[in-house]
BAVOMAR-962141 format. One record per residue (C-alpha): residue in one letter; x, y, z. Coordinates in steps of 0.1 Angstrom, whole numbers, plus 5000, padded with zeros to 4 digits. Layout:
<nodes>
A_X_Y_Z
...
</nodes>
This chain:
<nodes>
M_8450_9554_2542
I_8430_9526_2558
A_8441_9521_2594
S_8416_9496_2608
A_8387_9474_2602
A_8364_9500_2616
V_8376_9526_2591
L_8372_9501_2563
A_8336_9494_2574
A_8329_9531_2576
A_8342_9536_2540
L_8320_9508_2527
L_8290_9519_2546
S_8294_9555_2534
A_8297_9543_2498
A_8265_9522_2502
L_8246_9551_2517
M_8258_9573_2489
G_8244_9549_2463
L_8211_9548_2482
A_8209_9586_2482
I_8219_9589_2445
Q_8190_9565_2437
R_8166_9585_2458
G_8176_9619_2445
A_8180_9607_2409
T_8209_9631_2406
C_8220_9636_2370
M_8235_9664_2350
V_8215_9654_2319
A_8182_9657_2338
A_8194_9689_2354
V_8202_9706_2321
D_8170_9692_2305
E_8150_9706_2333
V_8164_9741_2328
L_8158_9739_2290
T_8124_9723_2290
H_8107_9735_2322
R_8127_9766_2329
R_8135_9753_2364
A_8168_9746_2381
N_8158_9724_2410
R_8182_9696_2401
A_8210_9719_2393
A_8205_9737_2426
A_8206_9703_2444
L_8239_9695_2428
A_8253_9729_2436
E_8241_9726_2472
A_8258_9692_2475
A_8291_9707_2463
V_8288_9735_2489
W_8281_9710_2516
V_8312_9690_2506
G_8333_9722_2506
G_8320_9733_2540
L_8324_9699_2557
A_8359_9695_2542
F_8368_9729_2555
L_8357_9719_2590
A_8375_9686_2588
A_8407_9704_2577
A_8404_9729_2605
M_8401_9701_2630
G_8432_9684_2615
W_8413_9654_2601
L_8419_9663_2565
T_8454_9672_2553
M_8452_9663_2516
A_8456_9688_2488
P_8432_9681_2459
A_8447_9672_2426
A_8448_9702_2403
Y_8455_9702_2366
P_8463_9729_2341
V_8434_9742_2319
T_8442_9732_2283
L_8424_9724_2251
G_8423_9689_2264
T_8402_9701_2293
V_8377_9716_2269
A_8377_9685_2247
G_8373_9663_2277
G_8343_9684_2288
V_8327_9680_2254
L_8332_9642_2255
L_8318_9641_2290
G_8287_9660_2279
L_8281_9641_2247
G_8287_9608_2264
A_8262_9617_2291
W_8237_9627_2265
V_8242_9595_2245
N_8239_9575_2277
R_8209_9595_2287
A_8225_9599_2321
C_8257_9610_2336
V_8278_9588_2358
F_8256_9598_2388
G_8224_9592_2368
A_8237_9558_2357
V_8240_9546_2393
A_8204_9559_2399
R_8191_9540_2369
I_8208_9508_2380
G_8192_9513_2413
S_8158_9514_2396
G_8165_9481_2378
E_8174_9495_2345
W_8201_9469_2340
A_8213_9482_2307
Y_8231_9509_2326
L_8255_9483_2340
A_8271_9487_2306
T_8279_9523_2314
P_8307_9517_2339
L_8320_9489_2316
G_8320_9514_2287
F_8337_9540_2310
F_8364_9515_2318
L_8369_9508_2281
G_8371_9545_2273
C_8398_9549_2299
L_8418_9523_2280
V_8421_9545_2249
P_8456_9560_2248
L_8449_9597_2251
W_8472_9624_2264
A_8465_9635_2299
P_8481_9664_2317
L_8503_9660_2347
P_8489_9673_2380
V_8500_9707_2392
V_8517_9707_2426
A_8491_9723_2450
D_8501_9743_2480
G_8482_9740_2512
H_8453_9718_2522
F_8417_9714_2511
G_8403_9739_2536
E_8428_9767_2531
G_8424_9800_2513
R_8399_9828_2510
G_8378_9809_2486
A_8375_9779_2510
A_8365_9803_2538
A_8338_9819_2516
I_8324_9784_2508
A_8324_9776_2545
M_8304_9807_2552
V_8278_9798_2526
F_8277_9763_2539
A_8271_9776_2575
L_8241_9796_2562
L_8227_9767_2543
A_8232_9743_2572
V_8213_9766_2596
W_8186_9771_2571
R_8182_9734_2565
L_8182_9726_2602
V_8156_9752_2611
A_8134_9740_2583
A_8138_9704_2595
V_8129_9713_2631
R_8098_9730_2618
A_8088_9702_2595
P_8061_9677_2608
H_8084_9648_2599
P_8121_9657_2600
G_8131_9623_2585
R_8108_9628_2556
F_8121_9663_2552
F_8157_9652_2546
W_8145_9622_2525
H_8130_9644_2499
P_8146_9637_2465
H_8162_9672_2464
R_8175_9671_2500
A_8187_9635_2496
T_8217_9650_2478
L_8228_9663_2512
L_8234_9627_2522
I_8255_9623_2490
A_8277_9652_2502
V_8280_9639_2538
T_8289_9604_2527
F_8313_9618_2501
V_8332_9636_2528
T_8333_9605_2551
T_8347_9584_2523
L_8372_9613_2517
L_8383_9610_2554
C_8384_9572_2553
A_8399_9565_2519
G_8411_9598_2504
A_8398_9613_2472
W_8374_9588_2459
A_8348_9585_2432
Y_8337_9553_2415
T_8349_9567_2381
D_8384_9572_2397
A_8384_9535_2406
L_8375_9525_2370
A_8402_9549_2357
A_8428_9535_2381
L_8418_9499_2370
A_8423_9508_2334
R_8456_9527_2337
S_8475_9513_2366
M_8472_9493_2398
D_8476_9512_2431
A_8475_9503_2468
M_8440_9517_2472
L_8425_9500_2441
P_8410_9469_2459
L_8393_9492_2484
R_8381_9515_2457
L_8366_9486_2437
A_8349_9473_2469
M_8335_9508_2475
T_8322_9509_2439
A_8304_9476_2445
A_8290_9490_2478
L_8278_9521_2459
I_8259_9501_2433
G_8246_9478_2460
G_8233_9507_2480
A_8216_9521_2449
V_8199_9488_2442
A_8188_9486_2479
G_8174_9521_2475
G_8154_9510_2445
A_8141_9479_2463
I_8130_9500_2493
A_8112_9524_2470
G_8096_9496_2450
K_8113_9508_2418
L_8132_9477_2408
R_8121_9464_2374
R_8123_9428_2361
Q_8125_9436_2324
P_8157_9423_2306
P_8177_9450_2289
Q_8174_9454_2252
G_8205_9451_2230
S_8201_9487_2217
A_8201_9501_2252
L_8232_9481_2261
L_8250_9494_2231
R_8239_9530_2238
C_8251_9528_2274
L_8283_9512_2264
A_8290_9539_2239
G_8280_9567_2262
G_8302_9553_2290
A_8331_9550_2266
L_8328_9587_2256
M_8326_9597_2292
G_8357_9576_2300
M_8377_9592_2272
G_8366_9626_2284
A_8376_9618_2320
M_8411_9609_2308
L_8415_9643_2290
V_8402_9665_2318
P_8412_9645_2340
G_8381_9636_2361
S_8345_9628_2356
N_8314_9647_2367
D_8311_9630_2401
G_8345_9640_2414
L_8346_9673_2394
I_8313_9685_2409
L_8317_9672_2445
L_8354_9678_2449
G_8367_9700_2421
L_8341_9728_2423
P_8342_9734_2461
A_8380_9731_2460
L_8379_9759_2434
L_8400_9740_2409
P_8400_9759_2376
H_8401_9728_2354
A_8370_9714_2372
W_8350_9746_2367
V_8359_9748_2330
A_8352_9711_2324
V_8318_9712_2342
A_8308_9744_2323
V_8318_9729_2289
M_8301_9696_2298
S_8268_9714_2307
L_8269_9734_2275
S_8276_9703_2255
I_8246_9685_2270
A_8224_9716_2263
A_8236_9718_2227
A_8229_9681_2222
I_8195_9683_2237
G_8187_9714_2216
L_8200_9699_2183
A_8180_9667_2190
A_8148_9687_2195
V_8153_9707_2163
T_8161_9675_2143
S_8130_9658_2158
A_8108_9688_2150
A_8121_9689_2114
A_8114_9652_2109
A_8079_9656_2123
A_8072_9685_2099
K_8081_9664_2069
T_8056_9636_2078
</nodes>
């Protein structure tokens, strides 16, 4: 609940810094899965996993200090969860970027990706059945699982701080594309403290399905997120001036719509599922992220086989 202008400013600043960090880190599930399949490396996947651990650890500390008293929304695992994960994965593949990656692409001046959030919004308008939330007991930072994540977070934090102290330029150390995801985690938690559970896809889903008291703030934070990404692209000199092609706009619109429909079925999209659902140990989030990853991998593999077969015929 927003209590003051200072908290509002902190929420908007956190969202803008998150966008800047997303652009810097080029965080994307499609790129992470493709890196594993093509290069046999998991650097991007490790960055996403570490960001989730940082969110879990910081949220645990905030709950222990009495700053965070919310219980994350949990949903039953159903066939809809699986179907939603498939749609999230296929939509990300069609879009050539997940919802994180779309923000990074916008920040690089790939303006066709502005159609992705529009498509996501349109997908959320499709009248699909969505499960009701399960009443969760306790707060975010309670339970043995939360304590285990907090311990892993403590080890990661010490390791990162020692490495930063030893680095010739600590600022550059943390601004490395991989470690920029840590800023995503920190700003995600600050937005959590300022405005409650938030992801820009949640704002689009809320806009599509119903108005709520926090919707104006969530939309303002979404604008700040995209603005931060564009600022990051401008600082890095990555902004392009090429107008988007119609085919790219349609592809992003379709990919966003598929992800929007998937998010309604799960419920949740990969930004909130990864950063909030995984560290909160929500079963529906783990299932949806696993299915989404496998769907992206299957789509990439099928596309490669199809391309190879077509090349062999020529």
